[in-house]
VOBA-1610 file (N, C-alpha, C; in pm, whole numbers, padded with zeros to 5 digits, always signed):
BEGIN
Met+07324-02514-05305Met+07351-02377-05245Met+07466-02373-05172Thr+07556-02288-05165Thr+07676-02269-05078Thr+07652-02160-04981Ile+07645-02212-04850Ile+07615-02102-04729Ile+07730-02108-04648Val+07773-01990-04608Val+07877-01972-04496Val+07791-01927-04372Leu+07838-02004-04258Leu+07763-01966-04142Leu+07884-01901-04043Tyr+07844-01790-03979Tyr+07955-01747-03894Tyr+07881-01722-03746Asp+07969-01768-03665Asp+07930-01740-03529Asp+08063-01738-03443Asn+08071-01647-03358Asn+08181-01644-03262Asn+08146-01649-03119Glu+08019-01683-03092Glu+07969-01672-02944Glu+07866-01791-02904His+07751-01797-02982His+07657-01869-02935His+07662-02009-03019Phe+07706-02114-02941Phe+07713-02251-03006Phe+07581-02305-03027Glu+07476-02291-02931Glu+07356-02340-02961Glu+07281-02303-03074Thr+07310-02160-03120Thr+07240-02114-03230Thr+07315-02172-03357Leu+07442-02179-03363Leu+07501-02243-03467Leu+07471-02368-03481Glu+07464-02451-03373Glu+07423-02606-03387Glu+07275-02613-03447Met+07192-02517-03402Met+07063-02537-03472Met+07065-02500-03622Leu+07154-02392-03651Leu+07155-02362-03799Leu+07217-02494-03875Val+07301-02558-03827Val+07376-02663-03910Val+07261-02769-03915Glu+07213-02807-03810Glu+07130-02919-03807Glu+06998-02892-03915Val+06941-02766-03912Val+06835-02731-04020Val+06888-02745-04151Phe+07015-02660-04184Phe+07053-02667-04324Phe+07101-02815-04375Gln+07132-02881-04289Gln+07192-03014-04328Gln+07072-03099-04380Gln+06927-03062-04354Gln+06828-03134-04418Gln+06823-03117-04557Gly+06890-03007-04620Gly+06883-02991-04774Gly+07024-03030-04815Thr+07034-03013-04952Thr+07150-03048-05025Thr+07239-02924-05045His+07315-02866-04948His+07385-02741-04941His+07532-02795-04925Gln+07618-02692-04951Gln+07753-02699-04916Gln+07748-02591-04798Leu+07792-02658-04673Leu+07791-02546-04558Leu+07946-02535-04519His+07975-02408-04502His+08107-02376-04450His+08096-02285-04324Leu+08154-02350-04215Leu+08119-02284-04078Leu+08263-02208-04054Ala+08238-02074-04022Ala+08352-01986-03994Ala+08338-01963-03843Ile+08413-02052-03764Ile+08390-02044-03609Ile+08530-02050-03547Pro+08538-02013-03411Pro+08659-02030-03343Pro+08703-02176-03310Glu+08820-02207-03272Glu+08861-02344-03240Glu+08786-02411-03129His+08748-02330-03030His+08680-02397-02924His+08536-02447-02948Met+08459-02362-03044Met+08345-02409-03111Met+08345-02531-03182Arg+08454-02529-03267Arg+08478-02648-03344Arg+08469-02785-03257Gln+08551-02786-03149Gln+08558-02908-03049Gln+08419-02924-03010Thr+08340-02818-02963Thr+08221-02825-02904Thr+08117-02911-02995Leu+08132-02851-03126Leu+08035-02920-03238Leu+08063-03063-03252Glu+08179-03100-03256Glu+08235-03248-03262Glu+08185-03308-03146Asp+08182-03257-03019Asp+08139-03330-02907Asp+07989-03357-02913Ser+07942-03273-02998Ser+07781-03288-02990Ser+07752-03374-03112Gly+07830-03417-03193Gly+07816-03518-03296Gly+07803-03458-03431Ile+07843-03331-03444Ile+07833-03274-03572Ile+07985-03271-03649Leu+08008-03350-03744Leu+08143-03358-03772Leu+08160-03326-03942Pro+08278-03288-03957Pro+08305-03240-04107Pro+08289-03357-04190Ser+08233-03321-04311Ser+08199-03421-04415Ser+08216-03357-04558Asp+08168-03415-04660Asp+08171-03354-04790Asp+08097-03258-04811Cys+07996-03234-04724Cys+07910-03122-04741Cys+07905-03019-04612Leu+07999-03053-04533Leu+08013-02962-04397Leu+08165-02941-04390His+08216-02810-04419His+08332-02766-04393His+08371-02665-04277Val+08475-02699-04211Val+08497-02609-04084Val+08608-02526-04114His+08600-02401-04099His+08705-02295-04102His+08742-02227-03978Val+08840-02231-03921Val+08878-02169-03784Val+08906-02033-03807Leu+08839-01952-03743Leu+08852-01813-03752Leu+08992-01764-03693Pro+09040-01649-03743Pro+09150-01592-03683Pro+09128-01554-03532Ala+09236-01569-03458Ala+09222-01537-03306Ala+09180-01399-03275Ala+09205-01290-03348Ala+09162-01169-03331Ala+09030-01133-03402Pro+08928-01097-03329Pro+08792-01078-03376Pro+08793-00963-03487Ala+08896-00867-03476Ala+08907-00744-03540Ala+08917-00804-03703Leu+08974-00927-03730Leu+09006-00971-03850Leu+08888-01055-03920His+08795-01086-03836His+08683-01165-03894His+08603-01118-04006Pro+08575-00982-04024Pro+08494-00937-04146Pro+08598-00945-04269Arg+08720-00937-04259Arg+08812-00953-04381Arg+08810-01104-04407Tyr+08828-01186-04302Tyr+08813-01330-04325Tyr+08699-01380-04405Leu+08588-01334-04362Leu+08467-01391-04426Leu+08455-01329-04558Lys+08492-01202-04603Lys+08494-01173-04734Lys+08557-01262-04810Gln+08683-01304-04761Gln+08747-01378-04856Gln+08707-01524-04881Leu+08647-01577-04753Leu+08583-01702-04766Leu+08456-01700-04853Cys+08387-01599-04858Cys+08255-01603-04942Cys+08302-01601-05082Arg+08396-01516-05124Arg+08430-01503-05253Arg+08517-01642-05301Thr+08584-01688-05218Thr+08646-01825-05252Thr+08558-01924-05277Gln+08471-01932-05201Gln+08359-02051-05211Gln+08237-02003-05288Gln+08245-01880-05339Gln+08119-01837-05435Gln+07993-01867-05349Ala+07973-01811-05218Ala+07858-01822-05135Ala+07733-01750-05191Ala+07627-01820-05190Ala+07506-01746-05223Ala+07454-01685-05090Leu+07490-01743-04981Leu+07417-01684-04852Leu+07529-01687-04741Leu+07544-01566-04681Leu+07609-01565-04571Leu+07545-01542-04447Val+07542-01622-04347Val+07452-01622-04224Val+07539-01553-04115Leu+07512-01423-04067Leu+07586-01393-03946Leu+07504-01414-03827Ala+07532-01532-03765Ala+07429-01580-03649Ala+07453-01486-03525Thr+07572-01432-03517Thr+07596-01340-03402Thr+07683-01243-03435Val+07644-01100-03410Val+07752-00997-03426Val+07714-00885-03295Ser+07817-00912-03202Ser+07803-00829-03093Ser+07912-00705-03090Ala+07992-00697-03188Ala+08098-00589-03205Ala+08133-00556-03316Arg+08210-00446-03352Arg+08254-00413-03483Arg+08149-00403-03589His+08032-00355-03564His+07917-00352-03659His+07944-00281-03784Leu+08035-00187-03759Leu+08068-00090-03880Leu+08141-00175-03995Phe+08237-00270-03929Phe+08321-00331-04036Phe+08239-00452-04094Phe+08140-00497-04026Phe+08047-00597-04085Phe+07946-00530-04182Ala+07927-00400-04156Ala+07839-00326-04260Ala+07908-00330-04385Arg+08031-00297-04379Arg+08114-00264-04482Arg+08138-00402-04561Leu+08163-00505-04483Leu+08171-00637-04536Leu+08017-00674-04641Cys+07925-00646-04580Cys+07782-00655-04654Cys+07802-00588-04776Arg+07839-00462-04785Arg+07835-00369-04891Arg+07924-00427-05009Arg+08031-00497-04954Arg+08161-00536-05068Arg+08121-00689-05101Leu+08010-00752-05071Leu+07982-00888-05100Leu+07885-00886-05203Ser+07933-00862-05341Ser+07831-00871-05454Ser+07793-01013-05487Gly+07678-01043-05495Gly+07624-01189-05530Gly+07623-01273-05395Thr+07620-01218-05281Thr+07612-01304-05159Thr+07501-01222-05085Arg+07391-01278-05055Arg+07293-01224-04951Arg+07322-01237-04817Val+07307-01152-04742Val+07342-01164-04592Val+07226-01186-04521Leu+07235-01286-04411Leu+07116-01285-04308Leu+07175-01269-04160Leu+07118-01167-04108Leu+07171-01140-03974Leu+07103-01199-03851Gly+07142-01265-03757Gly+07073-01299-03628Gly+07065-01193-03533Val+06941-01186-03482Val+06927-01066-03393Val+06904-01124-03257His+06970-01110-03153His+06967-01158-03020His+06886-01073-02924Asp+06941-00935-02952Asp+06897-00835-02847Asp+06827-00728-02947Leu+06690-00714-02938Leu+06630-00609-03033Leu+06667-00466-02993Arg+06661-00436-02878Arg+06675-00295-02849Arg+06835-00240-02868Asp+06936-00343-02846Asp+07067-00321-02863Asp+07087-00295-03015Leu+07026-00352-03111Leu+07032-00329-03241Leu+06959-00206-03288Phe+06842-00191-03253Phe+06756-00088-03301Phe+06752+00034-03219Glu+06796+00040-03088Glu+06778+00160-03005Glu+06922+00165-02924Pro+07033+00158-02992Pro+07164+00148-02911Pro+07191+00269-02837Lys+07266+00255-02728Lys+07302+00394-02640Lys+07411+00441-02700Pro+07394+00569-02745Pro+07495+00648-02802Pro+07607+00695-02708Gly+07579+00682-02582Gly+07671+00734-02476Gly+07818+00691-02489Gly+07899+00736-02412Gly+08046+00678-02392Gly+08129+00738-02507Gly+08117+00866-02532Gly+08215+00964-02627Gly+08201+00901-02755Ile+08316+00909-02841Ile+08330+00889-02969Ile+08305+00715-02983Lys+08356+00643-02900Lys+08344+00507-02923Lys+08195+00451-02918Gly+08107+00533-02817Gly+07974+00492-02825Gly+07899+00539-02950Trp+07932+00652-02996Trp+07871+00709-03106Trp+07909+00617-03227Leu+08039+00567-03232Leu+08062+00467-03339Leu+07992+00348-03333Arg+07971+00288-03205Arg+07882+00175-03189Arg+07752+00192-03254Ala+07690+00282-03219Ala+07555+00318-03263Ala+07544+00334-03400Leu+07642+00406-03456Leu+07636+00419-03608Leu+07656+00289-03671Gly+07755+00201-03612Gly+07783+00071-03688Gly+07652-00014-03677Arg+07582-00009-03573Arg+07446-00099-03568Arg+07345-00047-03671Gln+07343+00092-03674Gln+07252+00153-03780Gln+07295+00120-03921His+07411+00126-03968His+07449+00094-04090His+07444-00061-04126Leu+07470-00153-04022Leu+07451-00302-04048Leu+07315-00344-04059Arg+07229-00283-03984Arg+07092-00322-04001Arg+07013-00272-04125His+07075-00178-04197His+07038-00128-04345His+07102-00211-04448Arg+07209-00272-04413Arg+07295-00342-04520Arg+07251-00488-04538Val+07202-00541-04444Val+07173-00687-04466Val+07047-00701-04553Ala+07039-00822-04601Ala+06926-00853-04698Ala+06806-00890-04611Ala+06808-00952-04509Ala+06722-01013-04419Ala+06769-01046-04277Phe+06672-01059-04188Phe+06714-01107-04033Phe+06648-01227-04006Phe+06700-01287-03888Phe+06636-01404-03835Phe+06651-01379-03674Val+06521-01405-03618Val+06512-01403-03474Val+06470-01531-03416Leu+06460-01544-03283Leu+06445-01671-03217Leu+06306-01688-03181Leu+06213-01579-03179Leu+06084-01577-03136Leu+05999-01512-03229Asp+05862-01557-03240Asp+05770-01487-03324Asp+05741-01357-03269Glu+05748-01341-03131Glu+05721-01209-03071Glu+05825-01106-03094Met+05958-01135-03129Met+06053-01055-03170Met+06021-01011-03308Lys+05971-01092-03410Lys+05938-01054-03548Lys+05838-00947-03548Thr+05749-00968-03451Thr+05620-00879-03442Thr+05660-00731-03410Leu+05752-00741-03306Leu+05806-00619-03265Leu+05879-00543-03360Met+05959-00609-03443Met+06044-00563-03556Met+05952-00498-03661Arg+05851-00559-03688Arg+05756-00516-03796Arg+05673-00369-03737Thr+05625-00397-03610Thr+05542-00285-03566Thr+05603-00178-03491Arg+05703-00184-03397Arg+05781-00086-03314Arg+05879-00011-03412Tyr+05966-00104-03490Tyr+06087-00055-03566Tyr+06048-00052-03716Glu+05936-00087-03777Glu+05907-00094-03904Glu+06018-00130-03988Val+06057-00259-03964Val+06159-00329-04049Val+06097-00370-04176Lys+06164-00333-04286Lys+06117-00368-04415Lys+06176-00485-04480Gln+06290-00526-04429Gln+06356-00640-04492Gln+06278-00783-04422Pro+06286-00871-04508Pro+06237-01010-04446Pro+06288-01046-04318Val+06206-01103-04235Val+06231-01141-04081Val+06199-01287-04092Leu+06298-01385-04071Leu+06280-01524-04063Leu+06266-01565-03907Val+06190-01662-03868Val+06193-01704-03734Val+06248-01847-03733Leu+06349-01851-03647Leu+06404-01999-03608Leu+06425-02006-03467Pro+06392-02132-03420Pro+06427-02153-03257Pro+06559-02148-03224Gly+06595-02136-03107Gly+06731-02154-03052Gly+06802-02281-03053Arg+06700-02378-03054Arg+06767-02524-03067Arg+06649-02604-03140Cys+06685-02723-03192Cys+06583-02821-03260Cys+06583-02931-03156Tyr+06471-03000-03172Tyr+06427-03119-03105Tyr+06517-03237-03140Arg+06596-03298-03061Arg+06663-03412-03081Arg+06592-03516-03011Val+06519-03612-03079Val+06443-03719-03032Val+06546-03822-02961Gly+06497-03855-02852Gly+06599-03950-02772Gly+06505-04021-02670Pro+06570-04091-02573Pro+06488-04158-02466Pro+06416-04061-02382Ala+06314-04094-02336Ala+06198-04018-02275Ala+06252-03972-02143Gly+06367-04028-02092Gly+06414-03984-01973Gly+06354-04076-01852Pro+06391-04045-01734Pro+06342-04128-01599Pro+06195-04108-01605Ala+06139-04199-01565Ala+05991-04220-01524Ala+05953-04108-01428Pro+05850-04038-01434Pro+05806-03932-01323Pro+05752-04006-01206Glu+05853-04052-01134Glu+05820-04104-00997Glu+05949-04063-00890Gly+05919-04084-00771Gly+06033-04028-00689Gly+06028-03874-00675Pro+06147-03826-00645Pro+06148-03678-00643Pro+06132-03612-00789Ile+06081-03488-00779Ile+06058-03406-00898Ile+06208-03339-00928Arg+06271-03372-01031Arg+06388-03312-01059Arg+06375-03181-01140Leu+06415-03066-01060Leu+06436-02950-01125Leu+06561-02919-01174Leu+06569-02873-01309Leu+06709-02819-01349Leu+06709-02665-01393Val+06793-02601-01315Val+06825-02477-01355Val+06940-02464-01454Ala+06915-02439-01583Ala+07014-02471-01671Ala+07064-02341-01741Gly+07196-02326-01768Gly+07234-02206-01855Gly+07359-02136-01771Ser+07357-01991-01794Ser+07440-01935-01723Ser+07439-01905-01559Ile+07526-01914-01499Ile+07528-01896-01357Ile+07556-01731-01335Asp+07447-01672-01366Asp+07467-01510-01383Asp+07346-01445-01339Glu+07345-01348-01241Glu+07238-01280-01185Glu+07162-01199-01282Ser+07224-01168-01389Ser+07151-01085-01501Ser+07063-01175-01582Arg+07087-01307-01575Arg+07015-01397-01668Arg+06913-01495-01608Arg+06956-01535-01471Arg+06869-01621-01394Arg+06872-01561-01256Asn+06746-01570-01177Asn+06727-01522-01058Asn+06760-01624-00943Tyr+06880-01620-00912Tyr+06941-01741-00808Tyr+06872-01719-00668Ala+06851-01577-00639Ala+06797-01565-00513Ala+06656-01626-00490Ser+06582-01650-00612Ser+06459-01720-00612Ser+06477-01865-00576Val+06597-01923-00639Val+06624-02053-00625Val+06671-02084-00486Ser+06729-01994-00420Ser+06782-02010-00290Ser+06652-02001-00186Arg+06559-01913-00219Arg+06435-01893-00137Arg+06361-02049-00151Leu+06325-02087-00267Leu+06259-02210-00282Leu+06338-02330-00198Ala+06471-02326-00201Ala+06544-02430-00144Ala+06531-02430-00004Glu+06531-02305+00066Glu+06504-02291+00195Glu+06373-02339+00250Met+06268-02314+00175Met+06126-02368+00200Met+06141-02513+00190Leu+06181-02573+00093Leu+06187-02714+00083Leu+06256-02781+00208Arg+06353-02721+00246Arg+06434-02777+00377Arg+06329-02752+00498Gln+06273-02648+00509Gln+06178-02626+00633Gln+06075-02713+00621His+06024-02774+00500His+05906-02850+00496His+05971-03001+00496Lys+06093-03014+00503Lys+06155-03146+00481Lys+06110-03220+00387Ala+06118-03156+00263Ala+06066-03200+00142Ala+06171-03257+00054Glu+06290-03280+00098Glu+06410-03322+00010Glu+06385-03442-00067Glu+06299-03540-00025Glu+06262-03663-00086Glu+06155-03642-00192Lys+06103-03520-00189Lys+06003-03495-00290Lys+06045-03400-00415Val+06151-03316-00378Val+06188-03243-00477Val+06329-03218-00486Ser+06398-03215-00596Ser+06542-03206-00578Ser+06580-03072-00684Ile+06697-03003-00678Ile+06728-02902-00742Ile+06865-02910-00808Ser+06891-02927-00942Ser+07021-02918-00995Ser+07032-02781-01065Ile+07164-02742-01054Ile+07218-02617-01134Ile+07319-02660-01203Cys+07320-02625-01332Cys+07429-02679-01427Cys+07447-02551-01544Gly+07571-02499-01512Gly+07609-02397-01635Gly+07730-02326-01591Gly+07783-02243-01689Gly+07904-02170-01685Gly+07892-02060-01558Leu+08007-02056-01489Leu+08013-01966-01377Leu+08103-01851-01424Pro+08039-01733-01442Pro+08121-01624-01465Pro+08234-01590-01343Gln+08353-01540-01393Gln+08444-01502-01274Gln+08393-01396-01185Glu+08424-01403-01048Glu+08385-01323-00926Glu+08229-01327-00913Arg+08154-01425-00958Arg+08027-01457-00922Arg+08014-01555-00840Ser+07917-01576-00752Ser+07890-01653-00654Ser+07731-01678-00638Leu+07711-01803-00599Leu+07556-01834-00577Leu+07524-01782-00439Pro+07391-01750-00411Pro+07336-01707-00266Pro+07381-01814-00178Ala+07387-01787-00066Ala+07444-01881+00039Ala+07345-02015+00070Gly+07227-02003+00035Gly+07137-02109+00057Gly+07150-02224-00059Ile+07221-02172-00164Ile+07241-02289-00268Ile+07385-02285-00308Arg+07485-02240-00226Arg+07613-02225-00265Arg+07699-02358-00263Glu+07650-02437-00164Glu+07711-02566-00141Glu+07613-02689-00185Pro+07669-02777-00253Pro+07557-02899-00265Pro+07532-02977-00148Asp+07411-03030-00145Asp+07370-03125-00044Asp+07278-03204-00088Glu+07189-03256+00005Glu+07086-03384-00048Glu+06990-03318-00134Leu+06964-03194-00109Leu+06854-03107-00193Leu+06905-03049-00334Val+07017-02995-00313Val+07093-02918-00443Val+07199-02985-00493Glu+07201-02985-00612Glu+07318-03040-00701Glu+07390-02938-00779Ile+07506-02916-00785Ile+07548-02809-00860Ile+07659-02860-00951Arg+07665-02826-01072Arg+07757-02850-01182Arg+07794-02718-01240Thr+07904-02655-01206Thr+07941-02533-01278Thr+08092-02539-01293Gly+08128-02425-01359Gly+08269-02415-01389Gly+08283-02310-01508Ala+08416-02283-01550Ala+08436-02189-01649Ala+08355-02231-01770Phe+08363-02372-01792Phe+08297-02450-01905Phe+08234-02566-01857Val+08105-02597-01896Val+08057-02722-01868Val+08057-02805-01995Pro+08113-02925-02004Pro+08128-03002-02115Pro+07985-03014-02183Val+07966-03044-02312Val+07832-03064-02378Val+07777-03201-02324Ala+07849-03302-02295Ala+07795-03426-02260Ala+07746-03424-02122Ala+07803-03339-02035Ala+07763-03315-01893Ala+07636-03237-01889Tyr+07628-03139-01983Tyr+07521-03043-01976Tyr+07384-03108-02026Glu+07415-03189-02164Glu+07304-03269-02213Glu+07259-03381-02116Ala+07351-03443-02047Ala+07302-03549-01952Ala+07198-03483-01836Ala+07260-03372-01801Ala+07176-03309-01689Ala+07031-03265-01736Leu+07028-03224-01875Leu+06895-03195-01926Leu+06799-03324-01928Gly+06881-03432-01974Gly+06797-03556-02005Gly+06749-03622-01888His+06803-03592-01768His+06766-03661-01634His+06669-03563-01549Ala+06643-03443-01604Ala+06555-03347-01544Ala+06409-03377-01588Glu+06317-03363-01478Glu+06174-03385-01497Glu+06122-03237-01550Leu+06167-03137-01486Leu+06115-03001-01521Leu+06241-02907-01557Ile+06247-02815-01656Ile+06335-02708-01687Ile+06292-02607-01600Trp+06356-02556-01512Trp+06309-02437-01418Trp+06394-02307-01489Ala+06309-02233-01525Ala+06361-02093-01590Ala+06325-01979-01489Pro+06406-01950-01378Pro+06378-01835-01281Pro+06443-01707-01366Val+06386-01687-01475Val+06452-01558-01551Val+06407-01443-01490Pro+06510-01341-01485Pro+06450-01201-01428Pro+06362-01139-01553Glu+06286-01035-01504Glu+06190-00975-01622Glu+06288-00891-01712Arg+06385-00847-01668Arg+06485-00751-01768Arg+06631-00804-01748Phe+06690-00781-01874Phe+06840-00826-01887Phe+06903-00691-01904Ser+07006-00655-01822Ser+07074-00522-01839Ser+07226-00548-01817Arg+07294-00486-01884Arg+07448-00475-01882Arg+07501-00328-01904Pro+07607-00303-01866Pro+07647-00155-01883Pro+07677-00111-02024Gly+07637+00006-02049Gly+07645+00056-02190Gly+07533-00004-02291His+07454-00075-02247His+07346-00131-02347His+07209-00087-02295Pro+07117-00082-02387Pro+06967-00059-02337Pro+06917-00203-02253Glu+06827-00188-02180Glu+06762-00308-02117Glu+06676-00371-02212Glu+06696-00513-02195Glu+06601-00590-02286Glu+06491-00662-02180Asn+06387-00706-02264Asn+06290-00786-02194Asn+06293-00923-02233Tyr+06297-01006-02142Tyr+06299-01141-02188Tyr+06137-01181-02233Gly+06155-01254-02333Gly+06028-01303-02396Gly+05970-01198-02508Ser+06016-01073-02520Ser+05981-00998-02629Ser+06076-00931-02698Thr+06199-00882-02633Thr+06305-00821-02709Thr+06419-00904-02708Lys+06424-01017-02625Lys+06530-01104-02604Lys+06468-01232-02571Ser+06540-01333-02614Ser+06502-01469-02580Ser+06575-01526-02457Ser+06544-01648-02409Ser+06611-01701-02305Ser+06646-01856-02343Gly+06762-01889-02327Gly+06826-02041-02362Gly+06739-02137-02298Ser+06662-02118-02182Ser+06595-02208-02110Ser+06481-02254-02207Phe+06426-02153-02277Phe+06310-02201-02373Phe+06348-02311-02462Phe+06481-02292-02504Phe+06511-02395-02614Phe+06564-02510-02567Asp+06615-02509-02433Asp+06681-02628-02359Asp+06560-02719-02340Ala+06437-02664-02301Ala+06333-02743-02303Ala+06276-02801-02432Ile+06291-02749-02534Ile+06247-02789-02667Ile+06353-02906-02709Arg+06482-02875-02674Arg+06587-02976-02718Arg+06569-03115-02672His+06509-03129-02545His+06493-03244-02476His+06338-03292-02452Gly+06255-03199-02513Gly+06109-03239-02493Gly+06072-03243-02334Lys+06110-03146-02265Lys+06082-03118-02135Lys+05986-03009-02095Pro+05886-03033-01999Pro+05820-02924-01935Pro+05888-02814-01888Leu+05838-02683-01891Leu+05897-02561-01854Leu+05845-02502-01728Leu+05911-02459-01631Leu+05851-02378-01519Leu+05899-02253-01513Val+05815-02141-01524Val+05848-02010-01538Val+05763-01928-01441Pro+05822-01800-01402Pro+05749-01703-01313Pro+05641-01636-01403Asp+05549-01585-01332Asp+05439-01531-01408Asp+05488-01390-01499His+05577-01334-01455His+05625-01199-01528His+05685-01234-01647Leu+05722-01369-01672Leu+05801-01386-01812Leu+05694-01413-01922Pro+05696-01344-02034Pro+05613-01379-02139Pro+05672-01495-02211Leu+05582-01594-02240Leu+05615-01721-02293Leu+05580-01714-02442Pro+05677-01763-02529Pro+05643-01778-02664Pro+05506-01872-02679Thr+05423-01850-02771Thr+05308-01913-02783Thr+05339-02048-02823Ala+05446-02075-02889Ala+05482-02214-02935Ala+05516-02302-02822Ile+05543-02258-02698Ile+05592-02362-02599Ile+05492-02335-02460Gln+05391-02277-02493Gln+05291-02277-02367Gln+05212-02373-02333Ser+05198-02476-02419Ser+05117-02597-02372Ser+05171-02687-02271Ala+05301-02683-02246Ala+05394-02778-02163Ala+05467-02690-02064Ser+05381-02588-02016Ser+05459-02491-01917Ser+05375-02464-01793Leu+05437-02464-01687Leu+05376-02420-01548Leu+05430-02291-01520Arg+05324-02207-01452Arg+05369-02073-01410Arg+05335-02061-01264Tyr+05402-01977-01199Tyr+05414-01933-01067Tyr+05418-01794-01026Pro+05344-01738-00930Pro+05365-01608-00889Pro+05477-01577-00802Asp+05519-01674-00719Asp+05609-01652-00620Asp+05656-01777-00568Glu+05752-01792-00479Glu+05801-01923-00425Glu+05717-02010-00340Ala+05643-01930-00271Ala+05546-01988-00175Ala+05443-02082-00265Phe+05390-02025-00380Phe+05284-02082-00462Phe+05367-02203-00539Leu+05496-02175-00572Leu+05577-02266-00650Leu+05583-02401-00557Leu+05611-02377-00418Leu+05639-02475-00331Leu+05535-02562-00318Tyr+05416-02524-00294Tyr+05282-02605-00285Tyr+05257-02665-00429Leu+05268-02592-00541Leu+05260-02655-00676Leu+05330-02790-00700Leu+05473-02776-00663Leu+05554-02896-00669Leu+05519-02993-00570Leu+05477-02967-00439Leu+05443-03077-00357Leu+05317-03146-00398His+05216-03090-00453His+05090-03139-00495His+05118-03221-00632Leu+05206-03170-00718Leu+05248-03238-00831Leu+05327-03364-00812His+05386-03376-00694His+05469-03472-00666His+05365-03602-00638Glu+05251-03573-00577Glu+05153-03677-00545Glu+05078-03737-00656Asn+05094-03664-00773Asn+04993-03695-00882Asn+05069-03748-00988Arg+05087-03872-00993Arg+05201-03922-01109Arg+05124-03913-01255Ser+04983-03916-01256Ser+04937-03913-01381Ser+04943-03773-01451Ala+04933-03681-01352Ala+04959-03530-01407Ala+05095-03521-01456Arg+05207-03589-01383Arg+05340-03575-01418Arg+05366-03642-01567Glu+05304-03747-01575Glu+05308-03822-01708Glu+05248-03754-01821Arg+05131-03693-01788Arg+05057-03615-01886Arg+05157-03494-01940Leu+05221-03432-01852Leu+05284-03306-01869Leu+05418-03344-01954Gln+05467-03463-01920Gln+05587-03525-02010Gln+05542-03536-02151Glu+05425-03604-02161Glu+05372-03623-02299Glu+05337-03501-02377Leu+05286-03399-02313Leu+05272-03273-02385Leu+05389-03199-02425Ala+05483-03213-02352Ala+05635-03153-02370Ala+05689-03228-02505Arg+05682-03355-02503Arg+05726-03416-02620Arg+05645-03392-02740Glu+05514-03376-02735Glu+05434-03338-02854Glu+05446-03190-02893Gln+05488-03109-02798Gln+05520-02982-02826Gln+05657-02965-02912Ala+05744-03034-02851Ala+05880-03033-02917Ala+05900-03106-03044Ala+05812-03176-03087Ala+05799-03259-03207Ala+05763-03139-03334Arg+05716-03032-03296Arg+05699-02927-03389Arg+05843-02859-03434Phe+05931-02897-03365Phe+06070-02831-03376Phe+06168-02929-03426Leu+06128-03022-03505Leu+06219-03132-03577Leu+06306-03028-03687Pro+06438-03076-03695Pro+06502-03002-03808Pro+06436-03017-03928Gln+06388-03132-03976Gln+06323-03146-04112Gln+06190-03058-04123Gln+06134-03029-04011Gln+06001-02953-04025Gln+06036-02790-04040Leu+06156-02763-03969Leu+06188-02631-03973Leu+06250-02606-04095Tyr+06312-02701-04165Tyr+06387-02664-04309Tyr+06271-02639-04415Arg+06157-02716-04399Arg+06070-02720-04517Arg+06039-02577-04517Arg+06001-02499-04410Arg+05961-02373-04422Arg+06077-02271-04464Leu+06181-02290-04398Leu+06309-02206-04423Leu+06345-02217-04572His+06343-02327-04615His+06399-02352-04760His+06319-02261-04864Gln+06179-02268-04862Gln+06107-02182-04943Gln+06132-02054-04923Gln+06150-01991-04803Gln+06170-01843-04760Gln+06309-01824-04843Leu+06409-01902-04801Leu+06551-01871-04874Leu+06547-01862-05016Leu+06467-01954-05080Leu+06470-01937-05224Leu+06411-01801-05277Arg+06298-01761-05193Arg+06236-01628-05244Arg+06342-01507-05215Leu+06417-01534-05089Leu+06508-01423-05058Leu+06605-01427-05152Leu+06671-01539-05203Leu+06777-01515-05301Leu+06727-01464-05434Ala+06606-01507-05472Ala+06547-01442-05602Ala+06515-01299-05597Asp+06451-01287-05490Asp+06378-01140-05468Asp+06347-01115-05330Pro+06454-01042-05259Pro+06446-01010-05104Pro+06306-00939-05060Asp+06245-00884-05155Asp+06114-00820-05124Asp+05996-00897-05126Ser+06025-01025-05173Ser+05905-01128-05186Ser+05888-01200-05049Val+05965-01222-04964Val+05962-01303-04844Val+05861-01256-04754
//
């Protein structure tokens, strides 16, 4: 089967799709920007006889036309639109003009696709219309959480097939540092207040300093820093408690190394995600978090606030806390219990093993065969 994969934004999603599809005997054609091509190579995914990379035009407005030509030239059976966040009307037109090619659309924000805000004059109205046309034109959807699929079926009454794929696959590697010495917490991903609650991180850091617990717990912050964003004062500068690795872009090797050295992935994710001109999304139900899949990728336990709904698939190796005071004492007691720390690591690796690429592909392959033969049968 010849498959075209398109993504202009989410490297992690694209990497997962490549790793899964490479388990089969497919011809993969990646339509991606130049910076993503380099990132894939840094992650160990290289062009081959079965994996071909096509660099997209620099202007996003040209992407639908480019994809139409690529799918026709390669006679693609499947086009995977892993991320579409703009020009939905043009992508809908692309779907209509691709005869013989099924289109699978990735959904990252449910409300934004199914309940778009029509405000903002003619442009806002066109954006809402474009989303409506696109969701009716595609043959199927894929989402990152089972919970998102449930909402699509119940709240939005979606009739097309909905496939579930995680944001990342488990990459088996060294178990990581032994659970001894300080508990190494890693806050990974975007350094953005709408995606991570850094005020919570700052409050925990201050409590740890007050208890002189720097030798029991350490905090690492690793991720891209949006322009004109700064961390709270308590964690703005690195010290013996807080390690910071930020920048406009954190190289793949540095990010993966930070994940590998962490004992717990800390996800201080806010309850809602909001941005101007778009409806609010709820983490864990209408939107996923990259922290879920960072934990899967490296087989690490996850630390999350009580308000965050956790996917069922990753609950067995997760710890919850209602506030920073509770979290402080949870961590201090965990530090003294090596057997509990070891068992938590074992549970995380057992949990992540369900997300090996070959296992994900077995389920996906049968769904795709049914989709290509008869979209209504999936």
